[in-house]
VOPAGU-2260 file (C-alpha; in pm, 1 decimal, decimal comma):
REM VOPAGU-2260
SITE   aa  ch    i         X         Y         Z
SITE  MET   A    0    3521,5   -2787,0   -1143,9
SITE  TYR   A    1    3400,6   -2461,8    -986,0
SITE  LYS   A    2    3424,5   -2278,4   -1315,8
SITE  ILE   A    3    3197,0   -2531,4   -1483,4
SITE  LEU   A    4    2946,7   -2518,6   -1198,3
SITE  ASN   A    5    2947,0   -2138,3   -1198,1
SITE  PHE   A    6    2898,3   -2134,7   -1572,9
SITE  PHE   A    7    2593,3   -2364,6   -1551,2
SITE  LEU   A    8    2445,1   -2159,6   -1270,4
SITE  LEU   A    9    2492,6   -1843,7   -1473,8
SITE  ILE   A   10    2323,8   -2004,2   -1774,6
SITE  ILE   A   11    2030,9   -2118,3   -1557,0
SITE  VAL   A   12    1986,0   -1770,1   -1412,3
SITE  ILE   A   13    1997,3   -1610,7   -1756,9
SITE  PHE   A   14    1738,1   -1855,9   -1892,0
SITE  PHE   A   15    1514,9   -1795,1   -1591,6
SITE  ILE   A   16    1525,5   -1418,4   -1638,9
SITE  PHE   A   17    1465,3   -1455,6   -2012,6
SITE  PHE   A   18    1159,6   -1679,8   -1971,1
SITE  VAL   A   19    1010,5   -1464,0   -1697,3
SITE  PHE   A   20    1049,3   -1153,7   -1913,1
SITE  LYS   A   21     908,7   -1336,7   -2214,3
SITE  TYR   A   22     600,2   -1446,9   -2018,8
SITE  TYR   A   23     525,8   -1107,9   -1864,6
SITE  SER   A   24     569,9    -921,9   -2192,1
SITE  SER   A   25     357,7   -1163,8   -2394,1
SITE  ASN   A   26      33,0   -1042,4   -2550,4
SITE  LYS   A   27    -164,4   -1314,8   -2376,1
SITE  ASN   A   28     -57,8   -1198,4   -2031,7
SITE  ILE   A   29    -112,0    -828,9   -2114,7
SITE  ASP   A   30    -463,3    -903,5   -2244,0
SITE  MET   A   31    -546,1   -1100,9   -1928,6
SITE  LYS   A   32    -431,0    -817,0   -1703,9
SITE  SER   A   33    -636,8    -558,9   -1891,4
SITE  PHE   A   34    -943,2    -788,7   -1889,0
SITE  ASN   A   35    -914,5    -838,3   -1513,4
SITE  ARG   A   36    -881,3    -464,3   -1451,9
SITE  ILE   A   37   -1188,3    -386,5   -1661,9
SITE  ASN   A   38   -1383,9    -664,3   -1493,7
SITE  ILE   A   39   -1291,4    -539,4   -1145,1
SITE  ASP   A   40   -1405,4    -187,1   -1236,9
SITE  LYS   A   41   -1744,6    -317,4   -1350,5
SITE  ILE   A   42   -1792,0    -522,6   -1033,5
SITE  LEU   A   43   -1701,0    -227,5    -812,1
SITE  LYS   A   44   -1941,2       5,5    -995,0
SITE  GLU   A   45   -2224,6    -245,4    -948,8
SITE  LYS   A   46   -2153,4    -287,1    -577,4
SITE  ILE   A   47   -2121,9      87,3    -514,4
SITE  SER   A   48   -2459,7     154,9    -676,4
SITE  ASP   A   49   -2629,7     -91,7    -437,0
SITE  ILE   A   50   -2498,4      64,4    -113,2
SITE  PRO   A   51   -2779,1     223,5      91,3
SITE  ILE   A   52   -2730,3     570,0     241,9
SITE  LEU   A   53   -2803,7     578,6     614,8
SITE  GLU   A   54   -2952,5     873,9     797,1
SITE  ASN   A   55   -2750,6    1062,0    1056,6
SITE  ASP   A   56   -2888,1     972,3    1400,5
SITE  THR   A   57   -2598,8    1093,8    1616,7
SITE  SER   A   58   -2716,5    1444,1    1702,5
SITE  ASN   A   59   -2693,1    1535,1    2075,2
SITE  VAL   A   60   -2542,7    1198,6    2170,0
SITE  ILE   A   61   -2218,8    1315,1    2333,6
SITE  GLU   A   62   -2246,7    1492,6    2669,2
SITE  PHE   A   63   -1948,8    1661,4    2826,6
SITE  ASN   A   64   -1863,4    1539,8    3178,8
SITE  ASP   A   65   -1686,0    1775,4    3423,8
SITE  SER   A   66   -1653,7    1529,8    3714,4
SITE  PRO   A   67   -1295,3    1406,5    3644,1
SITE  GLU   A   68   -1158,4    1760,5    3680,7
SITE  ILE   A   69   -1312,9    1792,7    4024,7
SITE  GLY   A   70   -1169,6    1457,4    4138,2
SITE  PHE   A   71    -815,2    1531,1    4020,2
SITE  ASN   A   72    -785,2    1848,2    4225,4
SITE  LYS   A   73    -855,6    1662,8    4552,4
SITE  GLU   A   74    -588,2    1395,7    4504,8
SITE  LYS   A   75    -236,4    1425,1    4642,5
SITE  LYS   A   76      26,5    1522,5    4385,2
SITE  ARG   A   77     260,2    1245,0    4279,9
SITE  SER   A   78     628,7    1267,5    4211,6
SITE  PHE   A   79     841,9    1015,1    4030,2
SITE  TRP   A   80    1155,3    1098,3    4228,8
SITE  ASP   A   81     977,4    1031,5    4558,4
SITE  LEU   A   82     927,6     671,5    4447,3
SITE  LEU   A   83    1304,8     619,7    4413,9
SITE  LYS   A   84    1396,9     748,8    4760,2
SITE  ASN   A   85    1492,8     500,4    5033,6
SITE  LYS   A   86    1272,8     512,8    5341,3
């Protein structure tokens, strides 16, 4: 019984692999893939040509701030091991 079932399953798997390979290697599928790739390239070229170039308006926007360094020096130093001590 199990031998017959295993044989049929093996045959089904072999047919599945055969038909998948046959479909993906067919001329129709290869032509469709190449057509889609060419079409995507054309669409991308059209969209890239329509993109406007923006001017750079970010000069002198960032200012350096020294105040955090002054505040850190005044604070008490912290220690991890002090947190674990029993009081």
